[in-house]
C-alpha positions, -999 to 999 in steps of 0.1 A, spaced: -38 -330 -10 -23 -364 -5 -5 -366 28 13 -393 47 15 -394 85 38 -416 105 60 -419 136 93 -436 132 123 -443 154 158 -432 148 165 -465 131 134 -461 109 112 -486 128 74 -481 126 62 -514 141 72 -543 162 52 -575 169 21 -560 153 20 -527 172 36 -493 175 67 -499 198 62 -468 220 36 -450 240 43 -413 243 18 -389 259 7 -363 233 25 -379 204 -7 -387 186 -22 -351 190 -10 -341 155 -25 -372 139 -59 -363 154 -56 -326 144 -47 -333 108 -70 -362 101 -102 -352 119 -128 -342 93 -107 -356 65 -100 -391 50 -76 -416 66 -64 -445 44 -48 -475 61 -41 -511 54 -59 -540 70 -32 -547 97 -31 -511 107 -69 -510 110 -70 -543 129 -44 -529 154 -67 -499 161 -98 -522 161 -124 -497 151 -131 -468 127 -115 -436 138 -142 -411 148 -150 -379 129 -133 -389 97 -138 -411 67 -119 -444 72 -108 -462 40 -92 -496 45 -71 -510 17 -74 -548 17 -78 -576 -8 -86 -602 19 -113 -587 41 -142 -563 38 -150 -537 64 -182 -515 62 -199 -492 87 -204 -456 95 -175 -437 79 -159 -470 69 -153 -485 35 -129 -511 21 -111 -508 -13 -86 -529 -31 -59 -503 -38 -46 -469 -28 -57 -456 -62 -93 -466 -54 -91 -447 -22 -78 -417 -40 -106 -419 -65 -132 -421 -37 -117 -391 -19 -121 -368 -49 -107 -334 -39 -108 -340 -2 -76 -342 19 -63 -378 23 -38 -390 50 -22 -423 45 -16 -438 79 1 -472 73 14 -497 70 46 -503 51 30 -514 18 7 -483 16 35 -460 26 57 -474 -1 30 -471 -27 21 -435 -16 56 -421 -14 59 -412 -51 25 -395 -49 25 -376 -17 24 -338 -15 33 -337 22 47 -361 48 41 -355 85 68 -376 102 72 -377 140 108 -385 146 109 -405 178 143 -402 197 149 -439 204 164 -470 188 139 -499 186 157 -533 188 141 -561 168 116 -539 150 99 -558 122 83 -530 102 103 -501 88 94 -468 70 104 -471 34 135 -452 22 128 -420 2 149 -392 -14 149 -363 10 161 -341 -18 126 -342 -33 112 -324 -2 115 -291 16 120 -300 53 104 -280 81 113 -290 117 84 -284 141 77 -288 177 94 -312 200 79 -329 230 77 -360 252 88 -368 287 109 -400 289 110 -404 252 115 -373 231 101 -367 196 102 -340 170 76 -333 143 90 -328 109 71 -319 78 84 -329 43 67 -309 15 73 -321 -20 93 -296 -41 77 -285 -74 90 -307 -102 110 -286 -127 95 -285 -161 118 -294 -190 
């Protein structure tokens, strides 16, 4: 299964000045639950924002400019290389924009946390996609000062001609 996991604002912002533009208690719980024990694929900038490999999962960094190695950490040159390494294990693409755009036509599921805010001057946006290609399931909502809703987009079966 190839999944994509992201949080985005009402105006589709996923980043501002090199970081996620909100801190919401409990918002990253789903990320941990889905990715632990699986494979997380992220670009160099996303990895450098975190600053270390995520524990209890295989971290694959897509970069053509830097190499990262370590326990549960490998660097590849493309999303396809990451998919090849994963074999039949579940993969979660976790950013940034370029990897999301590359993964969108391939994903089976997208786990999108819809953050109930407008981010002014955001500089990284989630790519546009055709919602008609997906079944949409609205999940739990949460947050205190900033609300969010978890939405799952499951790709519809392609009709055979």
